[in-house]
N, C-alpha and C positions, 0 to 999 in steps of 0.2 A: 197339258198341253201346249201343243204347237204355236207355231209364231202366229199364222191365222186367226184363230183362235184368239187368244190371248188379245189380237188388233183389235176384234169385235166387242172383246169382252170389255176390255178398258177404253178404248176411243184413241189408241197411240197407234199410230199408222206402225205395218210392219217394216216398214223404211227409217225411221226415227228408234224402233225396236233393236233392227241391226246395228242402229248408229249406239244407242247406249251400251250396247253389246264392245263393240270397238273398241270404247273408252271404256271399258272396265265398270262401269256404270251398274249394270243388270247383265248381268251374267247368268244367261240360264244353266240350271244345275245339272243336267242330261243332255244325251243326245240320241236319237230313233237309231236305230239297227243302219236304217238310211242316211243318217248323218245329219238329220235335221234337227233344230233347236228344239229343247224339250225343256217348258219351265213347270215348274212347281207353285204350291200356294204360295211357300215363302220369295219365288220368287214376283209373283204378281203383287202380291204388298209392297215389294220393294219397288217396284213399277210407280204404284200409287204413291210412295213416299216422294220418290224424281218429280214427279208430274204436281203433287201438293206445294214442295220448293219452287219447282218451273213459276206457281202461281202467284208466287211472292217478288218475283225480281230475278232471283237468284240465277246465276251462270252458271253451266255445267258444271264447272271448275269448281266454284265453292259448292255446290252439290255434293261434287265428290267427296270432297275435304268432310263438309257435314256428316255423310254416313260412314265415312271411312276412320275418322276421327276419335275413340271414344272420347277423346277430355276436348272434343270441339266445344267453345262455349258459344251460342249463338247471340249475347247481347251484344258484342260489338257489330256484328255483322248485319243485324238488324238495326242497329241504330245508321249504320253507312245506308243500307237499302230508305229507310225515311228520307234520309238525309238526300239522296239521289231523286227520288222518287219528289220531292218537294221542288227538286230543281227545275226536273222533267217537266213539271205542271205548271212551271212559272215559265218556261219558254213556252209552252203550249198556250199559257195562257195569255202571254204576249202577241205568240203570232195570231192567234183567235180577233184580239185587239186589230190587231194589222189588218187582218182580211175585213175585216168588220169598218175598219175605214174605210178601207178600198172601195167592196160596195157600197155604201155610206154616200160614196163620191159618184156613182150612177156612171163610172166607164162606159165610151161605147167602143173604144176601142182600147188593145193594150200600150199606146201611148199614153192615154189617160192613166192607165195602171204602174205605168215606168212614173209617172210625174208625181204619183203619191207616194210613190213606193223612197223617190226623191228627195220627198216631202217629208218625212219619215225619219230616213236617214241624217237628212239635215239636222231637223230637231233632236233627234238622239246625238249630235255630234258633242265630243267634252267639250269643245273651242264655243264659249258666248260670242264670238266675231261672227262662223258663220252661223250657229242657229237665228242671230237678229237675220245675216245675208239672208238665210231662208226663207224668211218671210217676208222680208222686204224685198225682194227681185223677182217676186210671183208676177206673173204679169196680170193684167186687169179679167181678161178674157180666159182663164184658169180656174173650172171649179175647185174654190177651198172648201175643204172639210172641216166643218166650225168644229166639230167633236172634236178631230184631232188637234186643233188650234185650241181650243177650251182644256183638254188634260194636258198640255204644255202650258197652259197656265198656270195651274193648277202646282205645277213641278216645278218651275222655273224660279231659282232663286235671285238671280242676277236682274237687277234695276232696269237694266237697259234693254235687255232682252224679253224682259217683262212686256216692257210699253210696247216694242214693234210686234209683240204677238197679239195684245190686246188691239192692236189697232189691224192688225188682220182680219183679228175675227170682227171687229166693230164692218169690215170693210165685205165680211161674207154676207150681208143681207139678208134677204129671207131665213137664210140658210141657218143665221145667229138665232133667231126666233123657237130652231125646233132643238136639232142632236146640242148647238152647242148653246144654249142656256141650258139646257135638262143635266148637262154635264156639268157645268158651274154653279145651279143650285144644289147639286151633291155635293160638291167643295162646301157650300155652307156649311154644312153638317161634320164636314171633318173634324176629327180628335183634336187636328195641329191650327193652332191661334193664323199662324203664319199664313195655311193653305185658306183656312175661311177669308183672311185679309185679300188674298189674292183672287180669291174667288169676286169677294167684292168689290173691287177696283176693277176688274173686269164687267163685270152685270152693271157697271153706275156708266162705262161707256156705251151700251147698248141702250141708248135713250127711244130707239122707236119700238122697241120690242116689250108688248104689255107682258108680256112674263116673267122679264125679268125685276119690275116691280117688285111683284109677288116675292120673288126669291129675297129681293134688298128687303122687305118689311118684314121677312125671317132672319136678316142680318141682324136688324135696327134693335133685335130683342138680343142682340148676342154680349154672353158678360163682360169682353174684353173690350174695350175703348180703340183699341187698333183697328177693330172690325166695325164695333159702331157707330164711331166716326165717322168714317167714309161711306154709311151705308146712310147716316141723318142727310150729310153733302147732296147723295144722289136722291134722294126723297125730297130733301126742299127746293131741289132745283125742279121736283116732276109735281111740285104743289102740293104735299101730303105733310099736313099743318104739324102732325104729329112730333114731328123733329123737331119741331119750336126749341122746346127744353135743353135737345142736346144740341142745334147750333148753337144756342148762348152760353153752353160749357165752353165748347171750341173757342171761342171767342174769348171766355172768360180764360181760358187755359192758356191761348197761345199756342191751337196746334190748328195748321190750316186755317188762323182766324179770320184772313182775307177773303177767301173762299166762304166760310158762312157766315160772313158780316155780306155776302153778297145776296147769298141762298135769304138769307132774314129778310134784305129786302127787297126781293121779289116776292118772297109770298107774302108781305105787308102790302102787295099791291090791293088784298082785299083789307076793307076795312073793318072786319072782326078780329082777320088776322093779325092788322098791323095794330091794333090795340093789345094783343095778347102777346106780340114781339117784345112792346116798349115797356109793357107792365116787367117783362122777364129781363130785359136791361135793365131798368131799374134796380129790380129787385139786386141783381151783382151788385152794380153800384153804388147802395146804401148798404152791403152786406157787411157784418163787420171784419176787420181784419184783411180786407181788399188793399194788395199793394197798388202804388203808385202804377206799375206797369200795365198791371190788370185793370183797371179802371182808363186807362187811358183807350188802349183797345175797346174796350163796352164804349167808351166815346165816343171813336172813331168809326164804330159800328153806328151809333145810332143816324150818321151820316146818309149812310146807305139807304134808310127811310124815303119811302116816297113821301114830297110835300113837304110840309111844314110838320109830319108825323112828330119828329124828334125834336124839334125847335127851343118848345118851352123846358125841356127837358136842358138841354144847351145852355140857355140860359141861364140856368140854377147853377150849373155847372159852371158856367163861365166866372160865378162869383164863387167857388171851391176855394176850402181852404188848402188844400194840397194845389201850390201854387203852379206843379206844370201840368195835370188836368185841367186848373183855372185857363191858362194859354191857349191847351189845345181848344179845347170848349168855344172861347171866346175868338179863335180864329175860323170856327165854323160855322158861330153865328154869323160873324161878318159875311162868311162866305154865303150863305142861304138869303140873307138879308140883300145881299148884293145881287141875287140869282132872282128875289122877287122883284 
């Protein structure tokens, strides 16, 4: 077959066939009287072999090695191809995320695009100081791509930068109720507990976003106390009474105990919830083996309850066998009596 017919049947252009010939990949075994290339059936099969290997991502040089060296083993090369392909896909995935972030910011001109690109570059900086500055120096009138900030929150390990990112996300306003919360809610389901905790802390600061409460309720069921605790604090501030047992446990354990006590006080504005909180605190106070420091924290939490809710228990504790607990309780009883 002449080169034109081979090109039609194989789908490989005549120009590429000439290139294969020049490289020595597929040389036609014959020539016509006029000097034109003439391909045999074996030559055509070799063309299909070349095209098959090209489809796997091999370079023409690698294909030449594979077809000419009878001792050539494909295992190592295929392994390299897998690694290169994974790296290329990762680069393309990152590019796709960047393009989506730019699109989500609804740019009106190229300046808007460049601002988002600058934000992405700043958030990707290896310098924690630069990442923090990138968030804090944005002007109020500049649109903030909330999903971009949310994804940065989930991966940020520096606590100072994390705080800045959460602040920037909360400042995004209505944007935070859509893409930002969606990204954070996905973080609640991450395998890494650290990521779940970061997502929970960020959702806790989106107090005006109803969708954040649903995500926090999911975090509240997390088996890791480092995730469950912040979720309970946020839900308690939102008036979710199911958080009471975890909040009382936080007080007893001394983990964010001041914040937990304040949340319990806010929940106790409702009479039914106040009784539930008082019962839970009393149960921990009377629990066998509770040490002095734990009982003092629980005693302090009683003062956060509205009105005289905890006064009767405090009067009893003022006569407690543990002198340290008794002194703290007596001081609080005096304080509450003076208020009345």
